[in-house]
N, C-alpha and C positions, 0 to 999 in steps of 0.2 A: 331191428335197428340196422343190422348188417345188410339186409335186403334194400332198405331205404338208401343207405350209403352207396351200395353198388349201383342202384338206379340213378342216383345223382351223378356218379362218375360217368355212367353211360351217356347221360344226357349231355354232360360237359364234353365228352370226347366227340359226341356228334356235332357240337357247336363249335369245336376248336377250329376247323377249317375257316368258318366264318369269322372268327375272331382274328385269325391270322391275316385274313384279308382286310379287316378293320384296322389292324396295326400299320398297314402300308400306307394309311392316309396321313401319317405324321408328316412326311416330307411334303406331299402335295398340298395339304391344307396350310402348312406353315408357309409354303412358297406363294400360294395362289390367293388366299383370303384377302390380304391387304394390298394386292397389286392394283386394284381400281383406285386406291386411296394414295398410291405412290407419288403422283404429281403434287397432291395437296400436302403430303408430308414433306416433300422437298421444299415447298414454299414455306411452310410453317417453321421448319428448322433452319431456314436460310441457307440451304445446302446446294451446291452444284449438282447438276443432273448425274454426272459420273460418280460423285461422292455418295448421293442417295442410292444409286444402284449397287454401291458396296454393301448396303443392307441385304440385297439379294445374294451377292457374292459370299458374304460372311456366313449366311445360312448354308449355302451350298458347300463351303469348305468345311463347316462344322458337321454337316451330314456325312461328308467323306471321311473325315477324322473319327467321327463317332463310330462309324461302322468298322473302320480299320481297328479300333481298340475293342469294341463290344463283340466282334465276330470270334476272335480267338479266345476271349474270356468265356464266352458262351460254350465253346467247345470244351473248355477245361472245367468249368464249374456248373454247367447247366444253363438252360435257356431262361428259366422262370425268374431266378433271383436277379440276374442281369437286367431283364426286362423291367422288373419293378423299379429298380434304381433309376433306369432311364426315364420312365414315365413320371416319376415324382419330380425329377430334375426338370423335366419338360414344363410341368405346371409352374414351378418356381420362376424359371427364366422367362416364361411368357408373360407373367405379371411384371417382371422386371422391364421387359420390352415396353409395356404399357406405361410405365413410370418414367422412362428415359427422358431427361430434360434436354439433351443435346444429341446430335447425330453421331458423335463419336461413341458415347455410351450405347446408344441403340445398335451400332455396328457390332460392339463387343457382346451385347446381350443376344443379338442375332446369331453370332458365332456359337454362343453357348446353347442357345435353343437348337441349332443345327446338330450339335454334339449329342444333346439328348434325344432329339428326333431320330437320329441315325440308328439308335439302339432298336426301336421298333421295326425298322425296315429290315435290318440284318437278321434279327431274330425270327421274323416272319419267314424270310426266304430260307433260313437254315432249318427251322422247325418243319417247313414244308418238305424239305429234303429228308428230314427224319422219318416222316410219315408216308411219303409217296416215292414211287420210282417209275421208270419207263413212261408209257403213255399217260398214265395218271399224273406224273410229275410235270409233263408238258402241259396238260390241261390245267393244272394248279397255277403254273407260271403265267399262262394265258388269262386266267382269272385275276391274277395279281395286277396284270396290265390293265384289265378292264375296270377293276376297282380304282386303280390310279387315275384312269381317265375320268371315271365317275367323280371322284374327289375333285379333280381339276375343273369339272363342270360345276359342281356345287360350290367350290371355293369362291371363284370370282363372282358367281351369281349372288351367293350369299353375302359376299363382301360388298358387292355393289348395292344390294338392298340394305345391309346394316349401315353402309356409309351415308345413307340418306337420314339416318337418325342419330348416328354416333360418329365420332371422328376416328382417326387411325388408331388412337389409344384404346378405344372401345373394341376395335377388332382384335387386338392382342388379348384384352380381357376375355373375349369369347374363346380364343384359342386356349387359354388357361382353363375355362370352364369345360371345354371339350376334352382337354387332357384329363381332368378329374373324372369325367364320365367314363373315359376309356380305362382309367385305373380301376374304377369300381367293377366294370365288366371283366377286366383281366383278372382281378382278385377272385371273382366267382367262377370263371370258366377255365382259365389257363392251368393245365396239368403239364408237368415236366415231360418233354418229348424226347430227352436224351438221357437214358438210364446211365447210372453211375459207371457200370461196366464198359459202357461205349465211349467214355469221355477221354480226351487226350490228357496224358500225364506229362509232367515236366514243366519247366519254366519257359521264359521267353526264348531261350536258346532253342528249345524244341519248336516253338512257333516260327522262329526264323528259318529253321530247316524246312518246315511246312511251306513257308513262302518261297523258298528256293525251289522246292519240288513243283509248286504250282507254276512259278515263272519259267521253268525249264520245259513246260508243256506247251508246244507251239499252238495247239488247238485252243487250249485254255487262254493263252495269251492273245491269239487273234480275236477270239470272241470278246474278251475283256476290252481290248483296245478299240475294237470296232464300236462296241457300245459306249465306251468313254467318249469317242469322237462324235457319235451320233447324238449323245446326250449334251455335248458341247453345243451342237447346233440348236437342239431343243431348248436349252436354258438361255441361249442368246436370244431366242424368240421370246421366252418368258420375260426376260429382262427388258427387251427393246419393244415389244409389240405394244405395250401400254402407251409409250411415248409416241410411236408411229401412228396408232389408230386415234389417239386423243389429240395429240398436238399437231400432227401433220394433216390428218383427215377430219378432224373435228368432232369425233364421236364423244358423247357424254360417257361418264363412268358406267351408267347402265348399258349404254350402246356397246361399250367395249366389253362389258361383261357378257353380253349376248354373243358378240362375235367370238370372244374367247370360248364361251360355252359350246358354240358350234364346232370349233376346231377340236375341243376336248371330247366332244361326242364322236368325232372321227377317230380320235386316239382310242377311245373305248371300244367302238365297233371293230375297228382294224386290229386292235390288240387281240380281241376274241377270235377274229378270223385268222390272224397270224398263228395263234396257238393251234387252232384246228388244222390249218395247212401244214404246220410242222409235224403234227402227229400223223396225219393221213397221207401226206405227200412227201415232203423232204425238209429237213431242218436247214440244211445249207442253202437249199433253193429258196425257202421262204425268207431266210436272212438276206439273200441277195435281192429278192424282190423289195424288201423293205428299204435297203439302201438306195436302190434306184428310184423308188417313189419319193424318199426324202430328198434325193438329189434334184429331182424335178422341181420340188418346192423351193429349194435353195436357189436354183437358177431363176425361178420367177421373181424372188426378192431381189436377186442381183440385177435383173433386168429393170425392176421398178426403181432401183437406186440409180441406174445409169440414165434412165429417162422417165419422166413422170408417166404413171399408168393409173387407170381407174382403181377405185377402192376394191372392186370385186376381184381384180387380179391379185391384189396383196392378200385378201382373205383366202382365195383358192390356193395361193402359194403356201400360206401358213398351214391351211388344212392339209395339203399334201406333205409338208414337212413333218407335222405332227403324227399323221397317219403312217408315214413311212417308218418313223422311229418306233411306233407301237408294233407294227408288223414284225420288226426285227427283235423285239424284246423277248418274247417267249423262247424262240429258238436259240438265241444267244445265251440266255440265262441257263437253259438246258445244257448247251455245250459246256458251259463253265462249270456247272455243278454236279452233273450227272455221274461223273466217275469218281467223286470225292465225298462219299457219304460220312466218313469218319471226321473229316475236317471241313464239313459244309459251312460252318460259321466262318472259318478262316477264308475259304474260297469266295463266300458271299461277301466278306468284308472287303476283299480286293476288288471284286466287281463293283460294289457300291462305292468305294473310295474313288475308283477311276471315273465312274459315271458322274459323281457330284463333284469331284475335284476338277475334271476337265470343264464341267459346267461352271464352276466358280471362276476359272481362268477366263472363259469366253464371255461371261455376262457383262463385265464392265467395258469390254472392247466395243460393244455396240453404241456406247455413249461417247466415244472419243471425239465425234464431229458434232456434239450437242444433241439436242432433242429434235431437230428439224431435219434430219438426214436419214434415209433409208439405206444408203449405200453400205455403211459399216456392217449392218445386219445381214445384207446380201452377201458381202464378202466372207464374213465369219461363218455363216451357215454353209455356203457353197464350199468353202475350203475344207471345213470339218467333215462334211459328207464324203468329199472326194478322198480325204485321208482315211476314213472309215472304210471305204471300199478297198483301198490299197492295203490296209492292214488286214482285212479279212482274206483278200485274194493271196497275199504273200505268205501269211502265217498258217492258215488253216488247211491249205491244199497239201496233201501228202498222198503218196501212192498206196498206203495201207488201206484196209477196208474202212468205210466210214464209221466213225465212232457213233454218230447218232443212230444208226441202225442197231448197233449193239445195245445201246441205251434203251431203245424201244422194245426190243425182243427180251430184255431182262425183266420186263414187267410181269 
């Protein structure tokens, strides 16, 4: 019997990295699956475009706040119990989204869905820091980016396909079912990655001290702010592209899903390449390349807003924007978390909060001129990327030896 138990635990530990990657789909799937149906949802609930986009914003804000709370709690009480609570809550509120009779209740339910979904993201990142370090840690965060891009491909494609047979309410029911499947897999495979002896002790006053420690670190702050601003550009794209491609350029929901899938494929491929480049070449150099590529995409969208340009220009610009953000993600995540193994959950929660919080702020801005203008999307994405570059250059440059070299050598 003991040999059987040991074998089972060994198998679970081997599958744990795959499960951690699976947990990262909470955010992308929640965001992307129903995007092809967003215009139809807007019409059915009789909402203005900017109000309907608040369903995207609410989910982003929830994802930010959920990580901010769940990260420190997982440092204190362990990863597994907090994760289980988050998954169960996700299933319940996804069903509530499907039953929402009005846009106001849907916005509130989406906020709760984001709160629950944020738990999976922050636990996956923190548990990865529990079991990896150095070059292996960079590779793991590169795989997280790849899986996020894969989920972004599957989400709108599956959403577009499902939207041909079910309405937007059916899409949320699908999310509830997916959450139940993830719960079952987690119950079978997830073993605690943070031993009791390594957990943080003390209450919220200790957590606040940890936050002050992190925010006093210029490299951490530069990595987090640059990521938050890049994700502001990314989520502006997620919120605005469906209206740009369908309402302005006349793509069908399936056509939009294919265009979105192409850009998400770029996110996936360049996320992998970004992880490999950060490991083999330079963390800061890879992050710089990501910011530049995203900036080119933002400028392309800005030009399309100033003067009418063909559809291919917009799609290429969106591709560059998504790919640039993906390139930046593995090195920035490594910079933020590598030096804080004991408070990886807290560090991850700040990173996630800024990513999704900034995204929640930027998402509704692209709808201020209605559904028939690209200019707000171009302005928001370009300004966000420029500010991301400024934050990285001003805060992470220091005369001391590069932290990323130390992180890799510690593997």
